[in-house]
N, CA, C and O atoms as a Maestro MAE file, in Angstrom:
{
 s_m_m2io_version
 :::
 2.0.0
}

f_m_ct {
 s_m_title
 :::
 protein
 m_atom[336] {
  # First column is atom index #
  i_m_mmod_type
  r_m_x_coord
  r_m_y_coord
  r_m_z_coord
  i_m_residue_number
  s_m_chain_name
  s_m_pdb_residue_name
  s_m_pdb_atom_name
  i_m_atomic_number
  :::
  1 25 0.810 -1.180 0.000 1 A "GLY " " N  " 7
  2 3 0.000 0.000 0.000 1 A "GLY " " CA " 6
  3 2 0.857 1.248 0.000 1 A "GLY " " C  " 6
  4 15 2.085 1.192 0.058 1 A "GLY " " O  " 8
  5 25 0.202 2.323 -0.064 2 A "LEU " " N  " 7
  6 3 0.876 3.618 -0.054 2 A "LEU " " CA " 6
  7 2 1.005 4.137 1.365 2 A "LEU " " C  " 6
  8 15 0.200 3.807 2.236 2 A "LEU " " O  " 8
  9 25 2.013 4.944 1.587 3 A "ALA " " N  " 7
  10 3 2.218 5.532 2.917 3 A "ALA " " CA " 6
  11 2 0.971 6.305 3.330 3 A "ALA " " C  " 6
  12 15 0.406 7.054 2.533 3 A "ALA " " O  " 8
  13 25 0.553 6.126 4.553 4 A "GLY " " N  " 7
  14 3 -0.606 6.829 5.082 4 A "GLY " " CA " 6
  15 2 -1.935 6.147 4.822 4 A "GLY " " C  " 6
  16 15 -2.958 6.580 5.353 4 A "GLY " " O  " 8
  17 25 -1.949 5.095 4.024 5 A "GLU " " N  " 7
  18 3 -3.186 4.371 3.766 5 A "GLU " " CA " 6
  19 2 -3.555 3.510 4.958 5 A "GLU " " C  " 6
  20 15 -2.679 3.052 5.692 5 A "GLU " " O  " 8
  21 25 -4.848 3.287 5.156 6 A "THR " " N  " 7
  22 3 -5.304 2.356 6.184 6 A "THR " " CA " 6
  23 2 -5.959 1.165 5.498 6 A "THR " " C  " 6
  24 15 -6.473 1.280 4.386 6 A "THR " " O  " 8
  25 25 -5.934 0.038 6.165 7 A "LEU " " N  " 7
  26 3 -6.518 -1.182 5.624 7 A "LEU " " CA " 6
  27 2 -7.852 -1.463 6.299 7 A "LEU " " C  " 6
  28 15 -8.056 -1.125 7.465 7 A "LEU " " O  " 8
  29 25 -8.754 -2.085 5.554 8 A "ASP " " N  " 7
  30 3 -10.063 -2.445 6.087 8 A "ASP " " CA " 6
  31 2 -10.079 -3.867 6.632 8 A "ASP " " C  " 6
  32 15 -11.149 -4.420 6.888 8 A "ASP " " O  " 8
  33 25 -8.905 -4.464 6.811 9 A "PHE " " N  " 7
  34 3 -8.802 -5.829 7.289 9 A "PHE " " CA " 6
  35 2 -7.537 -5.955 8.129 9 A "PHE " " C  " 6
  36 15 -6.598 -5.175 7.968 9 A "PHE " " O  " 8
  37 25 -7.514 -6.938 9.025 10 A "PRO " " N  " 7
  38 3 -6.344 -7.062 9.906 10 A "PRO " " CA " 6
  39 2 -5.175 -7.775 9.226 10 A "PRO " " C  " 6
  40 15 -5.370 -8.678 8.413 10 A "PRO " " O  " 8
  41 25 -3.985 -7.362 9.566 11 A "LEU " " N  " 7
  42 3 -2.759 -8.077 9.207 11 A "LEU " " CA " 6
  43 2 -2.116 -8.501 10.514 11 A "LEU " " C  " 6
  44 15 -2.086 -7.734 11.476 11 A "LEU " " O  " 8
  45 25 -1.609 -9.705 10.549 12 A "ILE " " N  " 7
  46 3 -1.039 -10.234 11.780 12 A "ILE " " CA " 6
  47 2 0.450 -10.458 11.593 12 A "ILE " " C  " 6
  48 15 0.856 -11.148 10.658 12 A "ILE " " O  " 8
  49 25 1.269 -9.888 12.464 13 A "GLY " " N  " 7
  50 3 2.698 -10.138 12.464 13 A "GLY " " CA " 6
  51 2 3.015 -11.287 13.409 13 A "GLY " " C  " 6
  52 15 2.332 -11.473 14.416 13 A "GLY " " O  " 8
  53 25 4.039 -12.048 13.091 14 A "ASP " " N  " 7
  54 3 4.390 -13.219 13.899 14 A "ASP " " CA " 6
  55 2 5.909 -13.352 13.960 14 A "ASP " " C  " 6
  56 15 6.477 -14.362 13.544 14 A "ASP " " O  " 8
  57 25 6.552 -12.319 14.486 15 A "GLU " " N  " 7
  58 3 8.017 -12.275 14.479 15 A "GLU " " CA " 6
  59 2 8.670 -13.435 15.215 15 A "GLU " " C  " 6
  60 15 9.744 -13.884 14.816 15 A "GLU " " O  " 8
  61 25 8.046 -13.930 16.280 16 A "ASP " " N  " 7
  62 3 8.649 -15.042 17.034 16 A "ASP " " CA " 6
  63 2 8.155 -16.416 16.553 16 A "ASP " " C  " 6
  64 15 8.536 -17.444 17.114 16 A "ASP " " O  " 8
  65 25 7.318 -16.429 15.526 17 A "ARG " " N  " 7
  66 3 6.791 -17.634 14.895 17 A "ARG " " CA " 6
  67 2 5.898 -18.471 15.809 17 A "ARG " " C  " 6
  68 15 5.662 -19.647 15.533 17 A "ARG " " O  " 8
  69 25 5.405 -17.885 16.879 18 A "SER " " N  " 7
  70 3 4.551 -18.637 17.806 18 A "SER " " CA " 6
  71 2 3.195 -18.965 17.183 18 A "SER " " C  " 6
  72 15 2.653 -20.046 17.415 18 A "SER " " O  " 8
  73 25 2.648 -18.046 16.398 19 A "ILE " " N  " 7
  74 3 1.365 -18.320 15.740 19 A "ILE " " CA " 6
  75 2 1.555 -19.413 14.690 19 A "ILE " " C  " 6
  76 15 0.763 -20.351 14.610 19 A "ILE " " O  " 8
  77 25 2.612 -19.283 13.885 20 A "ALA " " N  " 7
  78 3 2.895 -20.299 12.862 20 A "ALA " " CA " 6
  79 2 3.085 -21.675 13.496 20 A "ALA " " C  " 6
  80 15 2.602 -22.677 12.968 20 A "ALA " " O  " 8
  81 25 3.779 -21.723 14.613 21 A "ALA " " N  " 7
  82 3 4.002 -22.996 15.297 21 A "ALA " " CA " 6
  83 2 2.685 -23.578 15.801 21 A "ALA " " C  " 6
  84 15 2.436 -24.774 15.650 21 A "ALA " " O  " 8
  85 25 1.839 -22.733 16.401 22 A "SER " " N  " 7
  86 3 0.577 -23.234 16.957 22 A "SER " " CA " 6
  87 2 -0.379 -23.708 15.870 22 A "SER " " C  " 6
  88 15 -1.235 -24.553 16.133 22 A "SER " " O  " 8
  89 25 -0.251 -23.177 14.646 23 A "LEU " " N  " 7
  90 3 -1.118 -23.577 13.541 23 A "LEU " " CA " 6
  91 2 -0.487 -24.648 12.653 23 A "LEU " " C  " 6
  92 15 -1.053 -25.023 11.627 23 A "LEU " " O  " 8
  93 25 0.698 -25.141 13.057 24 A "GLY " " N  " 7
  94 3 1.365 -26.187 12.291 24 A "GLY " " CA " 6
  95 2 1.886 -25.712 10.952 24 A "GLY " " C  " 6
  96 15 1.920 -26.480 9.990 24 A "GLY " " O  " 8
  97 25 2.294 -24.453 10.876 25 A "MET " " N  " 7
  98 3 2.713 -23.861 9.611 25 A "MET " " CA " 6
  99 2 4.225 -23.810 9.426 25 A "MET " " C  " 6
  100 15 4.692 -23.274 8.421 25 A "MET " " O  " 8
  101 25 5.002 -24.346 10.356 26 A "LEU " " N  " 7
  102 3 6.455 -24.328 10.185 26 A "LEU " " CA " 6
  103 2 6.862 -25.437 9.234 26 A "LEU " " C  " 6
  104 15 6.400 -26.573 9.346 26 A "LEU " " O  " 8
  105 25 7.731 -25.093 8.300 27 A "ASP " " N  " 7
  106 3 8.176 -26.031 7.279 27 A "ASP " " CA " 6
  107 2 9.511 -26.640 7.713 27 A "ASP " " C  " 6
  108 15 10.538 -25.969 7.615 27 A "ASP " " O  " 8
  109 25 9.532 -27.889 8.188 28 A "PRO " " N  " 7
  110 3 10.766 -28.483 8.705 28 A "PRO " " CA " 6
  111 2 11.841 -28.689 7.639 28 A "PRO " " C  " 6
  112 15 13.006 -28.915 7.967 28 A "PRO " " O  " 8
  113 25 11.458 -28.612 6.380 29 A "LEU " " N  " 7
  114 3 12.430 -28.798 5.297 29 A "LEU " " CA " 6
  115 2 13.120 -27.497 4.897 29 A "LEU " " C  " 6
  116 15 14.125 -27.521 4.186 29 A "LEU " " O  " 8
  117 25 12.594 -26.377 5.344 30 A "GLU " " N  " 7
  118 3 13.168 -25.070 5.023 30 A "GLU " " CA " 6
  119 2 13.677 -24.437 6.318 30 A "GLU " " C  " 6
  120 15 12.892 -24.128 7.214 30 A "GLU " " O  " 8
  121 25 14.983 -24.249 6.410 31 A "ILE " " N  " 7
  122 3 15.625 -23.755 7.629 31 A "ILE " " CA " 6
  123 2 16.248 -22.387 7.357 31 A "ILE " " C  " 6
  124 15 16.860 -22.180 6.310 31 A "ILE " " O  " 8
  125 25 16.094 -21.457 8.293 32 A "ASP " " N  " 7
  126 3 16.693 -20.136 8.115 32 A "ASP " " CA " 6
  127 2 18.172 -20.154 8.501 32 A "ASP " " C  " 6
  128 15 18.721 -21.211 8.811 32 A "ASP " " O  " 8
  129 25 18.815 -18.987 8.482 33 A "ASP " " N  " 7
  130 3 20.261 -18.911 8.715 33 A "ASP " " CA " 6
  131 2 20.679 -19.221 10.145 33 A "ASP " " C  " 6
  132 15 21.868 -19.406 10.406 33 A "ASP " " O  " 8
  133 25 19.722 -19.283 11.086 34 A "VAL " " N  " 7
  134 3 20.070 -19.662 12.464 34 A "VAL " " CA " 6
  135 2 19.596 -21.077 12.803 34 A "VAL " " C  " 6
  136 15 19.657 -21.495 13.959 34 A "VAL " " O  " 8
  137 25 19.120 -21.814 11.785 35 A "GLY " " N  " 7
  138 3 18.734 -23.205 11.980 35 A "GLY " " CA " 6
  139 2 17.295 -23.433 12.406 35 A "GLY " " C  " 6
  140 15 16.920 -24.558 12.737 35 A "GLY " " O  " 8
  141 25 16.479 -22.378 12.402 36 A "ALA " " N  " 7
  142 3 15.076 -22.514 12.798 36 A "ALA " " CA " 6
  143 2 14.212 -22.787 11.569 36 A "ALA " " C  " 6
  144 15 14.479 -22.249 10.494 36 A "ALA " " O  " 8
  145 25 13.175 -23.620 11.718 37 A "PRO " " N  " 7
  146 3 12.287 -23.864 10.578 37 A "PRO " " CA " 6
  147 2 11.553 -22.580 10.181 37 A "PRO " " C  " 6
  148 15 11.109 -21.806 11.029 37 A "PRO " " O  " 8
  149 25 11.445 -22.384 8.888 38 A "MET " " N  " 7
  150 3 10.755 -21.200 8.374 38 A "MET " " CA " 6
  151 2 9.261 -21.477 8.270 38 A "MET " " C  " 6
  152 15 8.855 -22.608 8.003 38 A "MET " " O  " 8
  153 25 8.446 -20.455 8.479 39 A "PRO " " N  " 7
  154 3 7.007 -20.660 8.309 39 A "PRO " " CA " 6
  155 2 6.656 -20.801 6.832 39 A "PRO " " C  " 6
  156 15 7.188 -20.087 5.981 39 A "PRO " " O  " 8
  157 25 5.758 -21.726 6.547 40 A "ALA " " N  " 7
  158 3 5.228 -21.843 5.194 40 A "ALA " " CA " 6
  159 2 4.427 -20.582 4.907 40 A "ALA " " C  " 6
  160 15 3.970 -19.909 5.830 40 A "ALA " " O  " 8
  161 25 4.260 -20.269 3.652 41 A "ARG " " N  " 7
  162 3 3.489 -19.090 3.248 41 A "ARG " " CA " 6
  163 2 2.033 -19.509 3.171 41 A "ARG " " C  " 6
  164 15 1.600 -20.098 2.180 41 A "ARG " " O  " 8
  165 25 1.289 -19.207 4.205 42 A "SER " " N  " 7
  166 3 -0.114 -19.613 4.263 42 A "SER " " CA " 6
  167 2 -1.028 -18.406 4.194 42 A "SER " " C  " 6
  168 15 -0.702 -17.324 4.682 42 A "SER " " O  " 8
  169 25 -2.168 -18.617 3.582 43 A "LEU " " N  " 7
  170 3 -3.189 -17.588 3.485 43 A "LEU " " CA " 6
  171 2 -4.501 -18.203 3.930 43 A "LEU " " C  " 6
  172 15 -4.889 -19.269 3.451 43 A "LEU " " O  " 8
  173 25 -5.175 -17.539 4.836 44 A "PHE " " N  " 7
  174 3 -6.490 -17.968 5.306 44 A "PHE " " CA " 6
  175 2 -7.489 -16.873 4.962 44 A "PHE " " C  " 6
  176 15 -7.264 -15.710 5.297 44 A "PHE " " O  " 8
  177 25 -8.581 -17.220 4.304 45 A "VAL " " N  " 7
  178 3 -9.652 -16.266 4.032 45 A "VAL " " CA " 6
  179 2 -10.834 -16.703 4.881 45 A "VAL " " C  " 6
  180 15 -11.356 -17.808 4.732 45 A "VAL " " O  " 8
  181 25 -11.246 -15.809 5.778 46 A "ILE " " N  " 7
  182 3 -12.329 -16.080 6.725 46 A "ILE " " CA " 6
  183 2 -13.426 -15.068 6.448 46 A "ILE " " C  " 6
  184 15 -13.167 -13.865 6.407 46 A "ILE " " O  " 8
  185 25 -14.649 -15.544 6.257 47 A "ASP " " N  " 7
  186 3 -15.740 -14.636 5.914 47 A "ASP " " CA " 6
  187 2 -16.306 -13.932 7.143 47 A "ASP " " C  " 6
  188 15 -15.840 -14.140 8.263 47 A "ASP " " O  " 8
  189 25 -17.304 -13.109 6.920 48 A "ALA " " N  " 7
  190 3 -17.896 -12.310 7.996 48 A "ALA " " CA " 6
  191 2 -18.540 -13.177 9.075 48 A "ALA " " C  " 6
  192 15 -18.698 -12.733 10.212 48 A "ALA " " O  " 8
  193 25 -18.911 -14.404 8.728 49 A "LEU " " N  " 7
  194 3 -19.504 -15.330 9.700 49 A "LEU " " CA " 6
  195 2 -18.443 -16.193 10.384 49 A "LEU " " C  " 6
  196 15 -18.764 -17.154 11.084 49 A "LEU " " O  " 8
  197 25 -17.173 -15.834 10.172 50 A "LYS " " N  " 7
  198 3 -16.018 -16.521 10.758 50 A "LYS " " CA " 6
  199 2 -15.874 -17.959 10.256 50 A "LYS " " C  " 6
  200 15 -15.374 -18.832 10.965 50 A "LYS " " O  " 8
  201 25 -16.317 -18.181 9.032 51 A "LYS " " N  " 7
  202 3 -16.190 -19.488 8.376 51 A "LYS " " CA " 6
  203 2 -14.958 -19.449 7.476 51 A "LYS " " C  " 6
  204 15 -14.783 -18.522 6.685 51 A "LYS " " O  " 8
  205 25 -14.108 -20.464 7.606 52 A "LEU " " N  " 7
  206 3 -12.939 -20.558 6.743 52 A "LEU " " CA " 6
  207 2 -13.405 -20.849 5.327 52 A "LEU " " C  " 6
  208 15 -14.041 -21.873 5.077 52 A "LEU " " O  " 8
  209 25 -13.090 -19.954 4.400 53 A "ARG " " N  " 7
  210 3 -13.528 -20.114 3.017 53 A "ARG " " CA " 6
  211 2 -12.411 -20.571 2.099 53 A "ARG " " C  " 6
  212 15 -12.669 -21.138 1.037 53 A "ARG " " O  " 8
  213 25 -11.163 -20.327 2.503 54 A "MET " " N  " 7
  214 3 -10.029 -20.685 1.648 54 A "MET " " CA " 6
  215 2 -8.784 -20.773 2.499 54 A "MET " " C  " 6
  216 15 -8.564 -19.949 3.386 54 A "MET " " O  " 8
  217 25 -7.973 -21.775 2.225 55 A "MET " " N  " 7
  218 3 -6.674 -21.893 2.874 55 A "MET " " CA " 6
  219 2 -5.699 -22.390 1.821 55 A "MET " " C  " 6
  220 15 -5.926 -23.422 1.189 55 A "MET " " O  " 8
  221 25 -4.614 -21.651 1.636 56 A "VAL " " N  " 7
  222 3 -3.591 -22.015 0.670 56 A "VAL " " CA " 6
  223 2 -2.257 -21.975 1.395 56 A "VAL " " C  " 6
  224 15 -1.970 -21.023 2.120 56 A "VAL " " O  " 8
  225 25 -1.441 -23.003 1.203 57 A "THR " " N  " 7
  226 3 -0.116 -23.042 1.809 57 A "THR " " CA " 6
  227 2 0.912 -23.370 0.733 57 A "THR " " C  " 6
  228 15 0.798 -24.358 0.007 57 A "THR " " O  " 8
  229 25 1.914 -22.509 0.658 58 A "TYR " " N  " 7
  230 3 3.031 -22.702 -0.254 58 A "TYR " " CA " 6
  231 2 4.274 -22.990 0.577 58 A "TYR " " C  " 6
  232 15 4.325 -22.603 1.745 58 A "TYR " " O  " 8
  233 25 5.285 -23.661 0.010 59 A "PRO " " N  " 7
  234 3 6.544 -23.845 0.735 59 A "PRO " " CA " 6
  235 2 7.143 -22.489 1.133 59 A "PRO " " C  " 6
  236 15 6.867 -21.470 0.500 59 A "PRO " " O  " 8
  237 25 7.948 -22.494 2.165 60 A "ALA " " N  " 7
  238 3 8.523 -21.253 2.689 60 A "ALA " " CA " 6
  239 2 9.301 -20.473 1.633 60 A "ALA " " C  " 6
  240 15 9.345 -19.244 1.685 60 A "ALA " " O  " 8
  241 25 9.903 -21.157 0.691 61 A "THR " " N  " 7
  242 3 10.732 -20.484 -0.309 61 A "THR " " CA " 6
  243 2 9.969 -20.106 -1.574 61 A "THR " " C  " 6
  244 15 10.566 -19.635 -2.542 61 A "THR " " O  " 8
  245 25 8.653 -20.309 -1.570 62 A "THR " " N  " 7
  246 3 7.843 -20.043 -2.761 62 A "THR " " CA " 6
  247 2 6.888 -18.890 -2.484 62 A "THR " " C  " 6
  248 15 6.230 -18.853 -1.444 62 A "THR " " O  " 8
  249 25 6.817 -17.964 -3.407 63 A "GLY " " N  " 7
  250 3 5.883 -16.849 -3.266 63 A "GLY " " CA " 6
  251 2 4.459 -17.283 -3.546 63 A "GLY " " C  " 6
  252 15 4.216 -18.362 -4.087 63 A "GLY " " O  " 8
  253 25 3.527 -16.431 -3.170 64 A "ARG " " N  " 7
  254 3 2.114 -16.724 -3.427 64 A "ARG " " CA " 6
  255 2 1.765 -16.356 -4.863 64 A "ARG " " C  " 6
  256 15 2.382 -15.471 -5.456 64 A "ARG " " O  " 8
  257 25 0.776 -17.040 -5.412 65 A "ASN " " N  " 7
  258 3 0.272 -16.740 -6.739 65 A "ASN " " CA " 6
  259 2 -1.005 -15.921 -6.560 65 A "ASN " " C  " 6
  260 15 -2.086 -16.477 -6.370 65 A "ASN " " O  " 8
  261 25 -0.870 -14.593 -6.622 66 A "PHE " " N  " 7
  262 3 -2.016 -13.733 -6.342 66 A "PHE " " CA " 6
  263 2 -3.094 -13.838 -7.411 66 A "PHE " " C  " 6
  264 15 -4.270 -13.620 -7.120 66 A "PHE " " O  " 8
  265 25 -2.717 -14.169 -8.643 67 A "GLY " " N  " 7
  266 3 -3.730 -14.397 -9.671 67 A "GLY " " CA " 6
  267 2 -4.639 -15.558 -9.304 67 A "GLY " " C  " 6
  268 15 -5.851 -15.487 -9.504 67 A "GLY " " O  " 8
  269 25 -4.065 -16.620 -8.771 68 A "GLU " " N  " 7
  270 3 -4.856 -17.780 -8.342 68 A "GLU " " CA " 6
  271 2 -5.723 -17.425 -7.136 68 A "GLU " " C  " 6
  272 15 -6.874 -17.852 -7.051 68 A "GLU " " O  " 8
  273 25 -5.181 -16.655 -6.219 69 A "ILE " " N  " 7
  274 3 -5.959 -16.243 -5.046 69 A "ILE " " CA " 6
  275 2 -7.166 -15.420 -5.476 69 A "ILE " " C  " 6
  276 15 -8.272 -15.645 -4.985 69 A "ILE " " O  " 8
  277 25 -6.969 -14.474 -6.382 70 A "LEU " " N  " 7
  278 3 -8.083 -13.658 -6.872 70 A "LEU " " CA " 6
  279 2 -9.099 -14.500 -7.629 70 A "LEU " " C  " 6
  280 15 -10.301 -14.258 -7.521 70 A "LEU " " O  " 8
  281 25 -8.634 -15.490 -8.396 71 A "ARG " " N  " 7
  282 3 -9.552 -16.377 -9.119 71 A "ARG " " CA " 6
  283 2 -10.460 -17.131 -8.153 71 A "ARG " " C  " 6
  284 15 -11.666 -17.233 -8.377 71 A "ARG " " O  " 8
  285 25 -9.871 -17.663 -7.072 72 A "VAL " " N  " 7
  286 3 -10.659 -18.405 -6.088 72 A "VAL " " CA " 6
  287 2 -11.623 -17.467 -5.356 72 A "VAL " " C  " 6
  288 15 -12.777 -17.820 -5.117 72 A "VAL " " O  " 8
  289 25 -11.145 -16.274 -5.002 73 A "MET " " N  " 7
  290 3 -12.029 -15.312 -4.328 73 A "MET " " CA " 6
  291 2 -13.219 -14.952 -5.220 73 A "MET " " C  " 6
  292 15 -14.352 -14.881 -4.742 73 A "MET " " O  " 8
  293 25 -12.969 -14.724 -6.510 74 A "ASP " " N  " 7
  294 3 -14.059 -14.448 -7.449 74 A "ASP " " CA " 6
  295 2 -15.051 -15.603 -7.488 74 A "ASP " " C  " 6
  296 15 -16.261 -15.378 -7.517 74 A "ASP " " O  " 8
  297 25 -14.552 -16.842 -7.489 75 A "ALA " " N  " 7
  298 3 -15.427 -18.017 -7.521 75 A "ALA " " CA " 6
  299 2 -16.263 -18.119 -6.248 75 A "ALA " " C  " 6
  300 15 -17.451 -18.439 -6.304 75 A "ALA " " O  " 8
  301 25 -15.646 -17.847 -5.112 76 A "ILE " " N  " 7
  302 3 -16.384 -17.881 -3.836 76 A "ILE " " CA " 6
  303 2 -17.500 -16.848 -3.853 76 A "ILE " " C  " 6
  304 15 -18.635 -17.148 -3.482 76 A "ILE " " O  " 8
  305 25 -17.181 -15.631 -4.285 77 A "LEU " " N  " 7
  306 3 -18.188 -14.569 -4.320 77 A "LEU " " CA " 6
  307 2 -19.289 -14.875 -5.331 77 A "LEU " " C  " 6
  308 15 -20.464 -14.636 -5.052 77 A "LEU " " O  " 8
  309 25 -18.928 -15.397 -6.498 78 A "ALA " " N  " 7
  310 3 -19.931 -15.730 -7.498 78 A "ALA " " CA " 6
  311 2 -20.879 -16.817 -6.986 78 A "ALA " " C  " 6
  312 15 -22.083 -16.761 -7.235 78 A "ALA " " O  " 8
  313 25 -20.345 -17.790 -6.283 79 A "THR " " N  " 7
  314 3 -21.164 -18.854 -5.718 79 A "THR " " CA " 6
  315 2 -22.129 -18.289 -4.667 79 A "THR " " C  " 6
  316 15 -23.304 -18.657 -4.631 79 A "THR " " O  " 8
  317 25 -21.627 -17.402 -3.822 80 A "GLU " " N  " 7
  318 3 -22.499 -16.798 -2.802 80 A "GLU " " CA " 6
  319 2 -23.637 -16.022 -3.453 80 A "GLU " " C  " 6
  320 15 -24.782 -16.107 -3.009 80 A "GLU " " O  " 8
  321 25 -23.330 -15.267 -4.499 81 A "ILE " " N  " 7
  322 3 -24.363 -14.476 -5.189 81 A "ILE " " CA " 6
  323 2 -25.388 -15.399 -5.841 81 A "ILE " " C  " 6
  324 15 -26.589 -15.139 -5.773 81 A "ILE " " O  " 8
  325 25 -24.917 -16.481 -6.475 82 A "ALA " " N  " 7
  326 3 -25.809 -17.418 -7.152 82 A "ALA " " CA " 6
  327 2 -26.723 -18.154 -6.170 82 A "ALA " " C  " 6
  328 15 -27.840 -18.532 -6.521 82 A "ALA " " O  " 8
  329 25 -26.245 -18.354 -4.941 83 A "GLU " " N  " 7
  330 3 -27.033 -19.092 -3.944 83 A "GLU " " CA " 6
  331 2 -28.085 -18.224 -3.266 83 A "GLU " " C  " 6
  332 15 -28.939 -18.746 -2.548 83 A "GLU " " O  " 8
  333 25 -28.043 -16.925 -3.475 84 A "LYS " " N  " 7
  334 3 -29.025 -16.020 -2.823 84 A "LYS " " CA " 6
  335 2 -30.303 -15.947 -3.592 84 A "LYS " " C  " 6
  336 15 -31.226 -15.239 -3.189 84 A "LYS " " O  " 8
  :::
 }
 m_bond[335] {
  # First column is bond index #
  i_m_from
  i_m_to
  i_m_order
  :::
  1 1 2 1
  2 2 3 1
  3 3 4 2
  4 3 5 1
  5 5 6 1
  6 6 7 1
  7 7 8 2
  8 7 9 1
  9 9 10 1
  10 10 11 1
  11 11 12 2
  12 11 13 1
  13 13 14 1
  14 14 15 1
  15 15 16 2
  16 15 17 1
  17 17 18 1
  18 18 19 1
  19 19 20 2
  20 19 21 1
  21 21 22 1
  22 22 23 1
  23 23 24 2
  24 23 25 1
  25 25 26 1
  26 26 27 1
  27 27 28 2
  28 27 29 1
  29 29 30 1
  30 30 31 1
  31 31 32 2
  32 31 33 1
  33 33 34 1
  34 34 35 1
  35 35 36 2
  36 35 37 1
  37 37 38 1
  38 38 39 1
  39 39 40 2
  40 39 41 1
  41 41 42 1
  42 42 43 1
  43 43 44 2
  44 43 45 1
  45 45 46 1
  46 46 47 1
  47 47 48 2
  48 47 49 1
  49 49 50 1
  50 50 51 1
  51 51 52 2
  52 51 53 1
  53 53 54 1
  54 54 55 1
  55 55 56 2
  56 55 57 1
  57 57 58 1
  58 58 59 1
  59 59 60 2
  60 59 61 1
  61 61 62 1
  62 62 63 1
  63 63 64 2
  64 63 65 1
  65 65 66 1
  66 66 67 1
  67 67 68 2
  68 67 69 1
  69 69 70 1
  70 70 71 1
  71 71 72 2
  72 71 73 1
  73 73 74 1
  74 74 75 1
  75 75 76 2
  76 75 77 1
  77 77 78 1
  78 78 79 1
  79 79 80 2
  80 79 81 1
  81 81 82 1
  82 82 83 1
  83 83 84 2
  84 83 85 1
  85 85 86 1
  86 86 87 1
  87 87 88 2
  88 87 89 1
  89 89 90 1
  90 90 91 1
  91 91 92 2
  92 91 93 1
  93 93 94 1
  94 94 95 1
  95 95 96 2
  96 95 97 1
  97 97 98 1
  98 98 99 1
  99 99 100 2
  100 99 101 1
  101 101 102 1
  102 102 103 1
  103 103 104 2
  104 103 105 1
  105 105 106 1
  106 106 107 1
  107 107 108 2
  108 107 109 1
  109 109 110 1
  110 110 111 1
  111 111 112 2
  112 111 113 1
  113 113 114 1
  114 114 115 1
  115 115 116 2
  116 115 117 1
  117 117 118 1
  118 118 119 1
  119 119 120 2
  120 119 121 1
  121 121 122 1
  122 122 123 1
  123 123 124 2
  124 123 125 1
  125 125 126 1
  126 126 127 1
  127 127 128 2
  128 127 129 1
  129 129 130 1
  130 130 131 1
  131 131 132 2
  132 131 133 1
  133 133 134 1
  134 134 135 1
  135 135 136 2
  136 135 137 1
  137 137 138 1
  138 138 139 1
  139 139 140 2
  140 139 141 1
  141 141 142 1
  142 142 143 1
  143 143 144 2
  144 143 145 1
  145 145 146 1
  146 146 147 1
  147 147 148 2
  148 147 149 1
  149 149 150 1
  150 150 151 1
  151 151 152 2
  152 151 153 1
  153 153 154 1
  154 154 155 1
  155 155 156 2
  156 155 157 1
  157 157 158 1
  158 158 159 1
  159 159 160 2
  160 159 161 1
  161 161 162 1
  162 162 163 1
  163 163 164 2
  164 163 165 1
  165 165 166 1
  166 166 167 1
  167 167 168 2
  168 167 169 1
  169 169 170 1
  170 170 171 1
  171 171 172 2
  172 171 173 1
  173 173 174 1
  174 174 175 1
  175 175 176 2
  176 175 177 1
  177 177 178 1
  178 178 179 1
  179 179 180 2
  180 179 181 1
  181 181 182 1
  182 182 183 1
  183 183 184 2
  184 183 185 1
  185 185 186 1
  186 186 187 1
  187 187 188 2
  188 187 189 1
  189 189 190 1
  190 190 191 1
  191 191 192 2
  192 191 193 1
  193 193 194 1
  194 194 195 1
  195 195 196 2
  196 195 197 1
  197 197 198 1
  198 198 199 1
  199 199 200 2
  200 199 201 1
  201 201 202 1
  202 202 203 1
  203 203 204 2
  204 203 205 1
  205 205 206 1
  206 206 207 1
  207 207 208 2
  208 207 209 1
  209 209 210 1
  210 210 211 1
  211 211 212 2
  212 211 213 1
  213 213 214 1
  214 214 215 1
  215 215 216 2
  216 215 217 1
  217 217 218 1
  218 218 219 1
  219 219 220 2
  220 219 221 1
  221 221 222 1
  222 222 223 1
  223 223 224 2
  224 223 225 1
  225 225 226 1
  226 226 227 1
  227 227 228 2
  228 227 229 1
  229 229 230 1
  230 230 231 1
  231 231 232 2
  232 231 233 1
  233 233 234 1
  234 234 235 1
  235 235 236 2
  236 235 237 1
  237 237 238 1
  238 238 239 1
  239 239 240 2
  240 239 241 1
  241 241 242 1
  242 242 243 1
  243 243 244 2
  244 243 245 1
  245 245 246 1
  246 246 247 1
  247 247 248 2
  248 247 249 1
  249 249 250 1
  250 250 251 1
  251 251 252 2
  252 251 253 1
  253 253 254 1
  254 254 255 1
  255 255 256 2
  256 255 257 1
  257 257 258 1
  258 258 259 1
  259 259 260 2
  260 259 261 1
  261 261 262 1
  262 262 263 1
  263 263 264 2
  264 263 265 1
  265 265 266 1
  266 266 267 1
  267 267 268 2
  268 267 269 1
  269 269 270 1
  270 270 271 1
  271 271 272 2
  272 271 273 1
  273 273 274 1
  274 274 275 1
  275 275 276 2
  276 275 277 1
  277 277 278 1
  278 278 279 1
  279 279 280 2
  280 279 281 1
  281 281 282 1
  282 282 283 1
  283 283 284 2
  284 283 285 1
  285 285 286 1
  286 286 287 1
  287 287 288 2
  288 287 289 1
  289 289 290 1
  290 290 291 1
  291 291 292 2
  292 291 293 1
  293 293 294 1
  294 294 295 1
  295 295 296 2
  296 295 297 1
  297 297 298 1
  298 298 299 1
  299 299 300 2
  300 299 301 1
  301 301 302 1
  302 302 303 1
  303 303 304 2
  304 303 305 1
  305 305 306 1
  306 306 307 1
  307 307 308 2
  308 307 309 1
  309 309 310 1
  310 310 311 1
  311 311 312 2
  312 311 313 1
  313 313 314 1
  314 314 315 1
  315 315 316 2
  316 315 317 1
  317 317 318 1
  318 318 319 1
  319 319 320 2
  320 319 321 1
  321 321 322 1
  322 322 323 1
  323 323 324 2
  324 323 325 1
  325 325 326 1
  326 326 327 1
  327 327 328 2
  328 327 329 1
  329 329 330 1
  330 330 331 1
  331 331 332 2
  332 331 333 1
  333 333 334 1
  334 334 335 1
  335 335 336 2
  :::
 }
}
């Protein structure tokens, strides 16, 4: 985002990796420079009713595919609209 912008959704930092550890997101095959397992790149999409709608996990050394994430989000929204 741009400097001074605010977000309409929460971002969670996990510098000590305690959240990643509690959610089983540490990748034992990917180790950082101090020998600690790196967290996998996980994305959780939770709707307004607190229902998990999407979970994607990539290896720690792999970036996310935002085109795929947007495609799935579009499909979720289209399905919700069609079901109303």
